[in-house]
PDB file as gemmi writes it, atoms N, CA and C in Angstrom:
CRYST1    1.000    1.000    1.000  90.00  90.00  90.00 P 1                      
ATOM      1  N   MET A   1      11.226 -18.434  -5.403  1.00  0.00           N  
ATOM      2  CA  MET A   1      11.072 -17.238  -6.233  1.00  0.00           C  
ATOM      3  C   MET A   1       9.831 -16.473  -5.769  1.00  0.00           C  
ATOM      4  N   PRO A   2       9.932 -15.170  -5.560  1.00  0.00           N  
ATOM      5  CA  PRO A   2       8.782 -14.404  -5.080  1.00  0.00           C  
ATOM      6  C   PRO A   2       7.697 -14.281  -6.133  1.00  0.00           C  
ATOM      7  N   HIS A   3       6.508 -13.947  -5.660  1.00  0.00           N  
ATOM      8  CA  HIS A   3       5.371 -13.691  -6.537  1.00  0.00           C  
ATOM      9  C   HIS A   3       5.757 -12.591  -7.514  1.00  0.00           C  
ATOM     10  N   PRO A   4       5.355 -12.684  -8.800  1.00  0.00           N  
ATOM     11  CA  PRO A   4       5.770 -11.667  -9.778  1.00  0.00           C  
ATOM     12  C   PRO A   4       5.304 -10.257  -9.448  1.00  0.00           C  
ATOM     13  N   GLY A   5       4.248 -10.105  -8.661  1.00  0.00           N  
ATOM     14  CA  GLY A   5       3.776  -8.777  -8.301  1.00  0.00           C  
ATOM     15  C   GLY A   5       4.382  -8.243  -7.026  1.00  0.00           C  
ATOM     16  N   LEU A   6       5.269  -9.029  -6.410  1.00  0.00           N  
ATOM     17  CA  LEU A   6       5.823  -8.677  -5.119  1.00  0.00           C  
ATOM     18  C   LEU A   6       7.194  -8.043  -5.274  1.00  0.00           C  
ATOM     19  N   GLN A   7       7.344  -6.827  -4.782  1.00  0.00           N  
ATOM     20  CA  GLN A   7       8.630  -6.137  -4.807  1.00  0.00           C  
ATOM     21  C   GLN A   7       9.069  -5.953  -3.364  1.00  0.00           C  
ATOM     22  N   ASP A   8      10.172  -6.568  -2.966  1.00  0.00           N  
ATOM     23  CA  ASP A   8      10.644  -6.540  -1.588  1.00  0.00           C  
ATOM     24  C   ASP A   8      11.873  -5.646  -1.479  1.00  0.00           C  
ATOM     25  N   SER A   9      11.941  -4.860  -0.419  1.00  0.00           N  
ATOM     26  CA  SER A   9      13.124  -4.034  -0.201  1.00  0.00           C  
ATOM     27  C   SER A   9      14.253  -4.923   0.308  1.00  0.00           C  
ATOM     28  N   GLU A  10      15.478  -4.438   0.219  1.00  0.00           N  
ATOM     29  CA  GLU A  10      16.629  -5.238   0.626  1.00  0.00           C  
ATOM     30  C   GLU A  10      16.603  -5.572   2.109  1.00  0.00           C  
ATOM     31  N   ASP A  11      16.063  -4.687   2.938  1.00  0.00           N  
ATOM     32  CA  ASP A  11      16.036  -4.969   4.371  1.00  0.00           C  
ATOM     33  C   ASP A  11      14.786  -5.732   4.781  1.00  0.00           C  
ATOM     34  N   GLY A  12      13.889  -6.013   3.848  1.00  0.00           N  
ATOM     35  CA  GLY A  12      12.703  -6.804   4.133  1.00  0.00           C  
ATOM     36  C   GLY A  12      11.631  -6.076   4.912  1.00  0.00           C  
ATOM     37  N   LYS A  13      11.730  -4.765   5.051  1.00  0.00           N  
ATOM     38  CA  LYS A  13      10.758  -4.023   5.841  1.00  0.00           C  
ATOM     39  C   LYS A  13       9.555  -3.543   5.042  1.00  0.00           C  
ATOM     40  N   LEU A  14       9.709  -3.326   3.756  1.00  0.00           N  
ATOM     41  CA  LEU A  14       8.624  -2.770   2.949  1.00  0.00           C  
ATOM     42  C   LEU A  14       8.346  -3.683   1.772  1.00  0.00           C  
ATOM     43  N   ILE A  15       7.085  -4.001   1.592  1.00  0.00           N  
ATOM     44  CA  ILE A  15       6.672  -4.841   0.472  1.00  0.00           C  
ATOM     45  C   ILE A  15       5.631  -4.078  -0.326  1.00  0.00           C  
ATOM     46  N   ILE A  16       5.853  -3.965  -1.617  1.00  0.00           N  
ATOM     47  CA  ILE A  16       4.879  -3.340  -2.508  1.00  0.00           C  
ATOM     48  C   ILE A  16       4.279  -4.455  -3.345  1.00  0.00           C  
ATOM     49  N   PHE A  17       2.989  -4.651  -3.213  1.00  0.00           N  
ATOM     50  CA  PHE A  17       2.319  -5.727  -3.931  1.00  0.00           C  
ATOM     51  C   PHE A  17       1.426  -5.116  -5.001  1.00  0.00           C  
ATOM     52  N   ILE A  18       1.706  -5.445  -6.249  1.00  0.00           N  
ATOM     53  CA  ILE A  18       0.877  -4.953  -7.347  1.00  0.00           C  
ATOM     54  C   ILE A  18      -0.293  -5.913  -7.484  1.00  0.00           C  
ATOM     55  N   ILE A  19      -1.468  -5.457  -7.069  1.00  0.00           N  
ATOM     56  CA  ILE A  19      -2.648  -6.311  -7.053  1.00  0.00           C  
ATOM     57  C   ILE A  19      -3.136  -6.591  -8.462  1.00  0.00           C  
ATOM     58  N   TYR A  20      -3.212  -5.570  -9.266  1.00  0.00           N  
ATOM     59  CA  TYR A  20      -3.801  -5.738 -10.586  1.00  0.00           C  
ATOM     60  C   TYR A  20      -3.281  -4.636 -11.482  1.00  0.00           C  
ATOM     61  N   LYS A  21      -2.917  -4.994 -12.689  1.00  0.00           N  
ATOM     62  CA  LYS A  21      -2.540  -3.948 -13.631  1.00  0.00           C  
ATOM     63  C   LYS A  21      -2.905  -4.389 -15.039  1.00  0.00           C  
ATOM     64  N   ASN A  22      -3.371  -3.469 -15.802  1.00  0.00           N  
ATOM     65  CA  ASN A  22      -3.567  -3.631 -17.240  1.00  0.00           C  
ATOM     66  C   ASN A  22      -3.519  -2.223 -17.819  1.00  0.00           C  
ATOM     67  N   TYR A  23      -3.945  -2.064 -19.027  1.00  0.00           N  
ATOM     68  CA  TYR A  23      -3.854  -0.734 -19.633  1.00  0.00           C  
ATOM     69  C   TYR A  23      -4.915   0.226 -19.116  1.00  0.00           C  
ATOM     70  N   LEU A  24      -5.883  -0.280 -18.341  1.00  0.00           N  
ATOM     71  CA  LEU A  24      -6.953   0.573 -17.842  1.00  0.00           C  
ATOM     72  C   LEU A  24      -6.858   0.849 -16.346  1.00  0.00           C  
ATOM     73  N   LEU A  25      -6.195  -0.039 -15.603  1.00  0.00           N  
ATOM     74  CA  LEU A  25      -6.125   0.079 -14.147  1.00  0.00           C  
ATOM     75  C   LEU A  25      -4.736  -0.288 -13.644  1.00  0.00           C  
ATOM     76  N   PHE A  26      -4.358   0.294 -12.526  1.00  0.00           N  
ATOM     77  CA  PHE A  26      -3.089  -0.063 -11.890  1.00  0.00           C  
ATOM     78  C   PHE A  26      -3.305   0.020 -10.385  1.00  0.00           C  
ATOM     79  N   TRP A  27      -3.192  -1.105  -9.691  1.00  0.00           N  
ATOM     80  CA  TRP A  27      -3.424  -1.188  -8.246  1.00  0.00           C  
ATOM     81  C   TRP A  27      -2.135  -1.539  -7.524  1.00  0.00           C  
ATOM     82  N   ILE A  28      -1.824  -0.821  -6.447  1.00  0.00           N  
ATOM     83  CA  ILE A  28      -0.641  -1.105  -5.637  1.00  0.00           C  
ATOM     84  C   ILE A  28      -1.074  -1.127  -4.171  1.00  0.00           C  
ATOM     85  N   MET A  29      -0.720  -2.203  -3.464  1.00  0.00           N  
ATOM     86  CA  MET A  29      -1.001  -2.296  -2.031  1.00  0.00           C  
ATOM     87  C   MET A  29       0.328  -2.360  -1.293  1.00  0.00           C  
ATOM     88  N   LEU A  30       0.500  -1.495  -0.290  1.00  0.00           N  
ATOM     89  CA  LEU A  30       1.760  -1.381   0.443  1.00  0.00           C  
ATOM     90  C   LEU A  30       1.687  -2.151   1.762  1.00  0.00           C  
ATOM     91  N   PHE A  31       2.631  -3.071   1.969  1.00  0.00           N  
ATOM     92  CA  PHE A  31       2.732  -3.842   3.210  1.00  0.00           C  
ATOM     93  C   PHE A  31       4.105  -3.623   3.820  1.00  0.00           C  
ATOM     94  N   GLY A  32       4.221  -3.785   5.111  1.00  0.00           N  
ATOM     95  CA  GLY A  32       5.524  -3.728   5.756  1.00  0.00           C  
ATOM     96  C   GLY A  32       5.400  -3.478   7.240  1.00  0.00           C  
ATOM     97  N   LYS A  33       6.542  -3.465   7.898  1.00  0.00           N  
ATOM     98  CA  LYS A  33       6.593  -3.194   9.328  1.00  0.00           C  
ATOM     99  C   LYS A  33       6.213  -1.743   9.592  1.00  0.00           C  
ATOM    100  N   SER A  34       5.760  -1.469  10.806  1.00  0.00           N  
ATOM    101  CA  SER A  34       5.512  -0.085  11.212  1.00  0.00           C  
ATOM    102  C   SER A  34       6.818   0.687  11.114  1.00  0.00           C  
ATOM    103  N   GLY A  35       6.753   1.863  10.521  1.00  0.00           N  
ATOM    104  CA  GLY A  35       7.942   2.697  10.377  1.00  0.00           C  
ATOM    105  C   GLY A  35       8.800   2.380   9.173  1.00  0.00           C  
ATOM    106  N   ALA A  36       8.341   1.463   8.307  1.00  0.00           N  
ATOM    107  CA  ALA A  36       9.142   1.073   7.138  1.00  0.00           C  
ATOM    108  C   ALA A  36       9.081   2.096   6.011  1.00  0.00           C  
ATOM    109  N   GLY A  37       8.095   2.989   6.046  1.00  0.00           N  
ATOM    110  CA  GLY A  37       7.983   4.003   5.001  1.00  0.00           C  
ATOM    111  C   GLY A  37       6.902   3.721   3.979  1.00  0.00           C  
ATOM    112  N   LYS A  38       5.882   2.944   4.358  1.00  0.00           N  
ATOM    113  CA  LYS A  38       4.794   2.626   3.424  1.00  0.00           C  
ATOM    114  C   LYS A  38       4.053   3.885   2.989  1.00  0.00           C  
ATOM    115  N   SER A  39       3.649   4.700   3.953  1.00  0.00           N  
ATOM    116  CA  SER A  39       2.903   5.921   3.630  1.00  0.00           C  
ATOM    117  C   SER A  39       3.747   6.880   2.802  1.00  0.00           C  
ATOM    118  N   LEU A  40       4.999   7.033   3.168  1.00  0.00           N  
ATOM    119  CA  LEU A  40       5.905   7.901   2.412  1.00  0.00           C  
ATOM    120  C   LEU A  40       6.086   7.377   0.990  1.00  0.00           C  
ATOM    121  N   SER A  41       6.219   6.062   0.838  1.00  0.00           N  
ATOM    122  CA  SER A  41       6.329   5.468  -0.504  1.00  0.00           C  
ATOM    123  C   SER A  41       5.064   5.715  -1.309  1.00  0.00           C  
ATOM    124  N   GLY A  42       3.903   5.575  -0.655  1.00  0.00           N  
ATOM    125  CA  GLY A  42       2.638   5.865  -1.333  1.00  0.00           C  
ATOM    126  C   GLY A  42       2.570   7.307  -1.791  1.00  0.00           C  
ATOM    127  N   ASN A  43       3.020   8.230  -0.939  1.00  0.00           N  
ATOM    128  CA  ASN A  43       3.049   9.646  -1.319  1.00  0.00           C  
ATOM    129  C   ASN A  43       3.979   9.880  -2.502  1.00  0.00           C  
ATOM    130  N   THR A  44       5.104   9.186  -2.528  1.00  0.00           N  
ATOM    131  CA  THR A  44       6.047   9.316  -3.641  1.00  0.00           C  
ATOM    132  C   THR A  44       5.435   8.784  -4.927  1.00  0.00           C  
ATOM    133  N   ILE A  45       4.783   7.632  -4.855  1.00  0.00           N  
ATOM    134  CA  ILE A  45       4.129   7.047  -6.034  1.00  0.00           C  
ATOM    135  C   ILE A  45       3.056   7.986  -6.570  1.00  0.00           C  
ATOM    136  N   LEU A  46       2.269   8.584  -5.661  1.00  0.00           N  
ATOM    137  CA  LEU A  46       1.163   9.460  -6.056  1.00  0.00           C  
ATOM    138  C   LEU A  46       1.607  10.890  -6.360  1.00  0.00           C  
ATOM    139  N   CYS A  47       2.867  11.212  -6.079  1.00  0.00           N  
ATOM    140  CA  CYS A  47       3.417  12.565  -6.316  1.00  0.00           C  
ATOM    141  C   CYS A  47       2.660  13.641  -5.552  1.00  0.00           C  
ATOM    142  N   ARG A  48       2.194  13.298  -4.359  1.00  0.00           N  
ATOM    143  CA  ARG A  48       1.511  14.277  -3.509  1.00  0.00           C  
ATOM    144  C   ARG A  48       1.428  13.740  -2.084  1.00  0.00           C  
ATOM    145  N   GLN A  49       1.087  14.607  -1.156  1.00  0.00           N  
ATOM    146  CA  GLN A  49       0.947  14.230   0.249  1.00  0.00           C  
ATOM    147  C   GLN A  49      -0.453  13.649   0.455  1.00  0.00           C  
ATOM    148  N   ALA A  50      -0.654  12.408   0.058  1.00  0.00           N  
ATOM    149  CA  ALA A  50      -1.966  11.763   0.134  1.00  0.00           C  
ATOM    150  C   ALA A  50      -2.176  11.038   1.462  1.00  0.00           C  
ATOM    151  N   PHE A  51      -1.112  10.441   1.999  1.00  0.00           N  
ATOM    152  CA  PHE A  51      -1.186   9.680   3.242  1.00  0.00           C  
ATOM    153  C   PHE A  51      -0.407  10.405   4.329  1.00  0.00           C  
ATOM    154  N   GLU A  52      -0.932  10.377   5.559  1.00  0.00           N  
ATOM    155  CA  GLU A  52      -0.200  10.958   6.682  1.00  0.00           C  
ATOM    156  C   GLU A  52       1.020  10.086   6.959  1.00  0.00           C  
ATOM    157  N   SER A  53       2.160  10.705   7.096  1.00  0.00           N  
ATOM    158  CA  SER A  53       3.379   9.948   7.401  1.00  0.00           C  
ATOM    159  C   SER A  53       4.237  10.767   8.346  1.00  0.00           C  
ATOM    160  N   GLY A  54       5.114  10.095   9.039  1.00  0.00           N  
ATOM    161  CA  GLY A  54       6.006  10.807   9.936  1.00  0.00           C  
ATOM    162  C   GLY A  54       6.715   9.862  10.876  1.00  0.00           C  
ATOM    163  N   MET A  55       7.718  10.386  11.529  1.00  0.00           N  
ATOM    164  CA  MET A  55       8.486   9.618  12.507  1.00  0.00           C  
ATOM    165  C   MET A  55       7.817   9.789  13.871  1.00  0.00           C  
ATOM    166  N   LYS A  56       7.043   8.786  14.272  1.00  0.00           N  
ATOM    167  CA  LYS A  56       6.344   8.838  15.553  1.00  0.00           C  
ATOM    168  C   LYS A  56       6.566   7.534  16.301  1.00  0.00           C  
ATOM    169  N   LEU A  57       6.360   7.568  17.612  1.00  0.00           N  
ATOM    170  CA  LEU A  57       6.510   6.359  18.418  1.00  0.00           C  
ATOM    171  C   LEU A  57       5.326   5.415  18.250  1.00  0.00           C  
ATOM    172  N   THR A  58       4.193   5.958  17.844  1.00  0.00           N  
ATOM    173  CA  THR A  58       3.009   5.127  17.622  1.00  0.00           C  
ATOM    174  C   THR A  58       2.756   4.996  16.127  1.00  0.00           C  
ATOM    175  N   ARG A  59       1.983   4.007  15.764  1.00  0.00           N  
ATOM    176  CA  ARG A  59       1.663   3.746  14.362  1.00  0.00           C  
ATOM    177  C   ARG A  59       0.886   4.933  13.786  1.00  0.00           C  
ATOM    178  N   VAL A  60       1.303   5.423  12.633  1.00  0.00           N  
ATOM    179  CA  VAL A  60       0.641   6.559  11.984  1.00  0.00           C  
ATOM    180  C   VAL A  60      -0.608   6.078  11.253  1.00  0.00           C  
ATOM    181  N   THR A  61      -0.493   5.022  10.453  1.00  0.00           N  
ATOM    182  CA  THR A  61      -1.622   4.492   9.689  1.00  0.00           C  
ATOM    183  C   THR A  61      -2.360   3.471  10.543  1.00  0.00           C  
ATOM    184  N   GLN A  62      -3.616   3.756  10.857  1.00  0.00           N  
ATOM    185  CA  GLN A  62      -4.413   2.874  11.719  1.00  0.00           C  
ATOM    186  C   GLN A  62      -5.265   1.890  10.924  1.00  0.00           C  
ATOM    187  N   HIS A  63      -5.706   2.289   9.736  1.00  0.00           N  
ATOM    188  CA  HIS A  63      -6.583   1.469   8.900  1.00  0.00           C  
ATOM    189  C   HIS A  63      -6.112   1.574   7.453  1.00  0.00           C  
ATOM    190  N   CYS A  64      -6.565   0.646   6.630  1.00  0.00           N  
ATOM    191  CA  CYS A  64      -6.246   0.729   5.199  1.00  0.00           C  
ATOM    192  C   CYS A  64      -6.824   2.015   4.628  1.00  0.00           C  
ATOM    193  N   GLU A  65      -6.056   2.674   3.792  1.00  0.00           N  
ATOM    194  CA  GLU A  65      -6.505   3.890   3.120  1.00  0.00           C  
ATOM    195  C   GLU A  65      -6.237   3.758   1.630  1.00  0.00           C  
ATOM    196  N   LYS A  66      -7.190   4.196   0.829  1.00  0.00           N  
ATOM    197  CA  LYS A  66      -7.073   4.107  -0.629  1.00  0.00           C  
ATOM    198  C   LYS A  66      -7.031   5.510  -1.219  1.00  0.00           C  
ATOM    199  N   LYS A  67      -6.082   5.749  -2.101  1.00  0.00           N  
ATOM    200  CA  LYS A  67      -5.965   7.023  -2.820  1.00  0.00           C  
ATOM    201  C   LYS A  67      -5.727   6.721  -4.295  1.00  0.00           C  
ATOM    202  N   VAL A  68      -6.200   7.612  -5.156  1.00  0.00           N  
ATOM    203  CA  VAL A  68      -6.092   7.405  -6.605  1.00  0.00           C  
ATOM    204  C   VAL A  68      -5.530   8.660  -7.253  1.00  0.00           C  
ATOM    205  N   VAL A  69      -4.669   8.468  -8.239  1.00  0.00           N  
ATOM    206  CA  VAL A  69      -4.161   9.557  -9.063  1.00  0.00           C  
ATOM    207  C   VAL A  69      -4.228   9.081 -10.517  1.00  0.00           C  
ATOM    208  N   ILE A  70      -4.431   9.993 -11.441  1.00  0.00           N  
ATOM    209  CA  ILE A  70      -4.480   9.647 -12.866  1.00  0.00           C  
ATOM    210  C   ILE A  70      -3.115   9.949 -13.482  1.00  0.00           C  
ATOM    211  N   VAL A  71      -2.517   8.933 -14.105  1.00  0.00           N  
ATOM    212  CA  VAL A  71      -1.223   9.075 -14.771  1.00  0.00           C  
ATOM    213  C   VAL A  71      -1.404   8.666 -16.223  1.00  0.00           C  
ATOM    214  N   GLU A  72      -1.231   9.615 -17.130  1.00  0.00           N  
ATOM    215  CA  GLU A  72      -1.407   9.365 -18.563  1.00  0.00           C  
ATOM    216  C   GLU A  72      -2.737   8.663 -18.845  1.00  0.00           C  
ATOM    217  N   ASN A  73      -3.802   9.207 -18.262  1.00  0.00           N  
ATOM    218  CA  ASN A  73      -5.176   8.718 -18.426  1.00  0.00           C  
ATOM    219  C   ASN A  73      -5.422   7.339 -17.828  1.00  0.00           C  
ATOM    220  N   VAL A  74      -4.531   6.864 -16.968  1.00  0.00           N  
ATOM    221  CA  VAL A  74      -4.706   5.570 -16.299  1.00  0.00           C  
ATOM    222  C   VAL A  74      -4.818   5.814 -14.792  1.00  0.00           C  
ATOM    223  N   PRO A  75      -5.914   5.348 -14.153  1.00  0.00           N  
ATOM    224  CA  PRO A  75      -6.011   5.502 -12.704  1.00  0.00           C  
ATOM    225  C   PRO A  75      -4.995   4.603 -11.994  1.00  0.00           C  
ATOM    226  N   VAL A  76      -4.199   5.206 -11.122  1.00  0.00           N  
ATOM    227  CA  VAL A  76      -3.246   4.463 -10.302  1.00  0.00           C  
ATOM    228  C   VAL A  76      -3.786   4.507  -8.872  1.00  0.00           C  
ATOM    229  N   THR A  77      -4.147   3.341  -8.344  1.00  0.00           N  
ATOM    230  CA  THR A  77      -4.706   3.235  -7.004  1.00  0.00           C  
ATOM    231  C   THR A  77      -3.636   2.701  -6.066  1.00  0.00           C  
ATOM    232  N   VAL A  78      -3.421   3.408  -4.956  1.00  0.00           N  
ATOM    233  CA  VAL A  78      -2.459   2.976  -3.950  1.00  0.00           C  
ATOM    234  C   VAL A  78      -3.224   2.750  -2.651  1.00  0.00           C  
ATOM    235  N   ILE A  79      -3.019   1.574  -2.041  1.00  0.00           N  
ATOM    236  CA  ILE A  79      -3.643   1.260  -0.760  1.00  0.00           C  
ATOM    237  C   ILE A  79      -2.537   1.169   0.283  1.00  0.00           C  
ATOM    238  N   ASP A  80      -2.619   2.053   1.279  1.00  0.00           N  
ATOM    239  CA  ASP A  80      -1.666   2.070   2.384  1.00  0.00           C  
ATOM    240  C   ASP A  80      -2.251   1.221   3.512  1.00  0.00           C  
ATOM    241  N   THR A  81      -1.404   0.465   4.201  1.00  0.00           N  
ATOM    242  CA  THR A  81      -1.865  -0.424   5.268  1.00  0.00           C  
ATOM    243  C   THR A  81      -1.108  -0.134   6.558  1.00  0.00           C  
ATOM    244  N   PRO A  82      -1.696  -0.514   7.707  1.00  0.00           N  
ATOM    245  CA  PRO A  82      -0.939  -0.407   8.958  1.00  0.00           C  
ATOM    246  C   PRO A  82       0.189  -1.433   8.980  1.00  0.00           C  
ATOM    247  N   GLY A  83       1.107  -1.319   9.919  1.00  0.00           N  
ATOM    248  CA  GLY A  83       2.220  -2.268  10.028  1.00  0.00           C  
ATOM    249  C   GLY A  83       1.730  -3.699  10.177  1.00  0.00           C  
ATOM    250  N   ILE A  84       2.250  -4.611   9.364  1.00  0.00           N  
ATOM    251  CA  ILE A  84       1.711  -5.973   9.335  1.00  0.00           C  
ATOM    252  C   ILE A  84       2.172  -6.836  10.502  1.00  0.00           C  
ATOM    253  N   PHE A  85       3.158  -6.399  11.268  1.00  0.00           N  
ATOM    254  CA  PHE A  85       3.612  -7.212  12.389  1.00  0.00           C  
ATOM    255  C   PHE A  85       3.055  -6.725  13.723  1.00  0.00           C  
ATOM    256  N   ALA A  86       2.168  -5.744  13.681  1.00  0.00           N  
ATOM    257  CA  ALA A  86       1.512  -5.296  14.910  1.00  0.00           C  
ATOM    258  C   ALA A  86       0.554  -6.392  15.383  1.00  0.00           C  
ATOM    259  N   LYS A  87       0.402  -6.529  16.687  1.00  0.00           N  
ATOM    260  CA  LYS A  87      -0.420  -7.608  17.246  1.00  0.00           C  
ATOM    261  C   LYS A  87      -1.876  -7.533  16.807  1.00  0.00           C  
ATOM    262  N   ASP A  88      -2.382  -6.330  16.575  1.00  0.00           N  
ATOM    263  CA  ASP A  88      -3.800  -6.177  16.251  1.00  0.00           C  
ATOM    264  C   ASP A  88      -4.077  -6.142  14.749  1.00  0.00           C  
ATOM    265  N   VAL A  89      -3.092  -6.482  13.916  1.00  0.00           N  
ATOM    266  CA  VAL A  89      -3.268  -6.431  12.462  1.00  0.00           C  
ATOM    267  C   VAL A  89      -3.325  -7.848  11.905  1.00  0.00           C  
ATOM    268  N   ASN A  90      -4.367  -8.126  11.125  1.00  0.00           N  
ATOM    269  CA  ASN A  90      -4.556  -9.427  10.494  1.00  0.00           C  
ATOM    270  C   ASN A  90      -4.256  -9.272   9.007  1.00  0.00           C  
ATOM    271  N   VAL A  91      -3.182  -9.910   8.516  1.00  0.00           N  
ATOM    272  CA  VAL A  91      -2.764  -9.755   7.120  1.00  0.00           C  
ATOM    273  C   VAL A  91      -3.835 -10.269   6.169  1.00  0.00           C  
ATOM    274  N   THR A  92      -4.503 -11.368   6.524  1.00  0.00           N  
ATOM    275  CA  THR A  92      -5.583 -11.894   5.681  1.00  0.00           C  
ATOM    276  C   THR A  92      -6.685 -10.853   5.534  1.00  0.00           C  
ATOM    277  N   HIS A  93      -7.002 -10.169   6.635  1.00  0.00           N  
ATOM    278  CA  HIS A  93      -8.012  -9.106   6.585  1.00  0.00           C  
ATOM    279  C   HIS A  93      -7.548  -7.957   5.694  1.00  0.00           C  
ATOM    280  N   LEU A  94      -6.263  -7.608   5.768  1.00  0.00           N  
ATOM    281  CA  LEU A  94      -5.744  -6.522   4.934  1.00  0.00           C  
ATOM    282  C   LEU A  94      -5.868  -6.851   3.452  1.00  0.00           C  
ATOM    283  N   THR A  95      -5.507  -8.073   3.067  1.00  0.00           N  
ATOM    284  CA  THR A  95      -5.599  -8.438   1.650  1.00  0.00           C  
ATOM    285  C   THR A  95      -7.048  -8.514   1.210  1.00  0.00           C  
ATOM    286  N   ALA A  96      -7.941  -8.972   2.096  1.00  0.00           N  
ATOM    287  CA  ALA A  96      -9.371  -8.987   1.772  1.00  0.00           C  
ATOM    288  C   ALA A  96      -9.887  -7.562   1.614  1.00  0.00           C  
ATOM    289  N   THR A  97      -9.391  -6.652   2.453  1.00  0.00           N  
ATOM    290  CA  THR A  97      -9.773  -5.243   2.339  1.00  0.00           C  
ATOM    291  C   THR A  97      -9.331  -4.688   0.994  1.00  0.00           C  
ATOM    292  N   GLY A  98      -8.117  -5.011   0.582  1.00  0.00           N  
ATOM    293  CA  GLY A  98      -7.627  -4.576  -0.729  1.00  0.00           C  
ATOM    294  C   GLY A  98      -8.498  -5.104  -1.841  1.00  0.00           C  
ATOM    295  N   SER A  99      -8.906  -6.364  -1.743  1.00  0.00           N  
ATOM    296  CA  SER A  99      -9.782  -6.949  -2.759  1.00  0.00           C  
ATOM    297  C   SER A  99     -11.141  -6.280  -2.758  1.00  0.00           C  
ATOM    298  N   SER A 100     -11.657  -5.935  -1.568  1.00  0.00           N  
ATOM    299  CA  SER A 100     -12.961  -5.276  -1.522  1.00  0.00           C  
ATOM    300  C   SER A 100     -12.877  -3.873  -2.101  1.00  0.00           C  
ATOM    301  N   TYR A 101     -11.754  -3.170  -1.888  1.00  0.00           N  
ATOM    302  CA  TYR A 101     -11.564  -1.869  -2.529  1.00  0.00           C  
ATOM    303  C   TYR A 101     -11.618  -2.031  -4.041  1.00  0.00           C  
ATOM    304  N   LYS A 102     -10.961  -3.058  -4.548  1.00  0.00           N  
ATOM    305  CA  LYS A 102     -10.913  -3.297  -5.993  1.00  0.00           C  
ATOM    306  C   LYS A 102     -12.306  -3.553  -6.543  1.00  0.00           C  
ATOM    307  N   SER A 103     -13.129  -4.285  -5.779  1.00  0.00           N  
ATOM    308  CA  SER A 103     -14.468  -4.612  -6.268  1.00  0.00           C  
ATOM    309  C   SER A 103     -15.392  -3.399  -6.279  1.00  0.00           C  
ATOM    310  N   LEU A 104     -15.030  -2.341  -5.549  1.00  0.00           N  
ATOM    311  CA  LEU A 104     -15.860  -1.136  -5.521  1.00  0.00           C  
ATOM    312  C   LEU A 104     -15.706  -0.285  -6.772  1.00  0.00           C  
ATOM    313  N   ASP A 105     -14.600  -0.450  -7.500  1.00  0.00           N  
ATOM    314  CA  ASP A 105     -14.358   0.382  -8.683  1.00  0.00           C  
ATOM    315  C   ASP A 105     -15.080  -0.129  -9.901  1.00  0.00           C  
TER     316      ASP A 105                                                      
END                                                                             
């Protein structure tokens, strides 16, 4: 059974991990293969063009990026990540980066 905060797409390319949520905060970290639509999903969640996205031969997102939008007086934080199966990407580092973003708020 998957982690309760883990939402997996049917093709297994995009993973949305809800890091933390309560009535005061809502954190979402996007994981997946390059080209899976993480940045586009983040833009959809935030209802604006917050992350650069597009159909390119090279990876669009190079580093973790954090964006925040207020929804009904609750900050919704979305963290976009580079493709997790790229040779130069360390998933442990990405999750630690997400945790460090959380500790900054």
